[in-house]
Structure formats: C-alpha cells, structure tokens
C-alpha positions, 0 to 999 in steps of 0.5 A, spaced: 655 908 919 658 906 912 653 900 909 648 900 914 642 904 912 639 909 917 645 908 922 650 913 924 654 913 930 652 914 938 654 913 945 656 905 945 663 901 946 666 896 942 664 889 944 672 888 946 672 895 950 674 896 957 668 901 958 672 906 962 676 910 957 673 916 954 677 915 947 673 908 947 666 911 946 662 910 940 656 914 937 649 911 934 644 915 931 638 911 928 634 914 923 627 913 923 626 906 926 621 901 923 621 895 928 626 894 934 627 888 938 632 888 944 635 881 947 638 880 953 645 876 953 642 871 957 636 869 953 640 870 946 642 863 943 649 864 941 650 857 939 645 859 933 648 865 931 651 864 924 654 872 923 661 873 922 662 879 927 669 879 925 676 877 928 677 879 935 680 884 937 676 889 933 670 885 932 664 889 929 659 891 933 654 892 928 652 888 921 647 889 916 643 882 915 639 886 908 633 883 907 633 877 912 627 872 914 625 877 920 624 883 916 620 879 911 615 877 916 612 884 917 608 887 911 612 890 906 608 896 904 613 901 906 619 897 908 621 896 900 627 900 901 629 897 909 634 892 911 635 888 918 641 891 922 643 887 928 647 891 933 652 887 939 653 891 945 656 889 952 649 885 955 644 885 949 643 884 942 638 889 938 635 888 931 633 894 927 629 895 921 
C-alpha cells in the first residue's frame, strides 16, 4: 500500500462500501507487525479524532501517522524504521506499528 510501510492489500471493504459486492472487496497484508491494538467502534472516542480520513464518498481506510506519540511510548531499540498506521474498518479501529 503506497505510503504505508509494512502494509499491502488484504480482505476488507472501504468504510462507505455496501459490503455486498465482490468488487468492493479490498485486501490487506501486514508484514512483521510489532505492536497492535484493536478498538471497537463502540468505545472509540470519535470526538477526539483529528485524523483527516479524506472527503466522502472515497474516505481512506488507512492512514500513516508516522512517529506518533503512541509509537514513541514503546522501546525504540528495534522500532527506529517503523511507523504508526491506523486502519478504519466497519466496526473497529486498528492501530499498528
């Protein structure tokens, strides 16, 4: 996936997709993840979300947050070349390093 190190396409739908058409299916492959957190949309605080997911109807489902505060909270010994990515799916947010 361009601009997002360690990510390639796998099975997912764009946030605005109807989830019923095979042509809407997208793919994501994660290479050597170091840290991950899955947050259900019921507990994700969207009022504090400052991420520009893009204009509707073609919102991006993946953003690269680079060297975020979250990434910097972990031991940096082998995370020097890593970046923080956030993925938005239908009912959950996934943060990956």
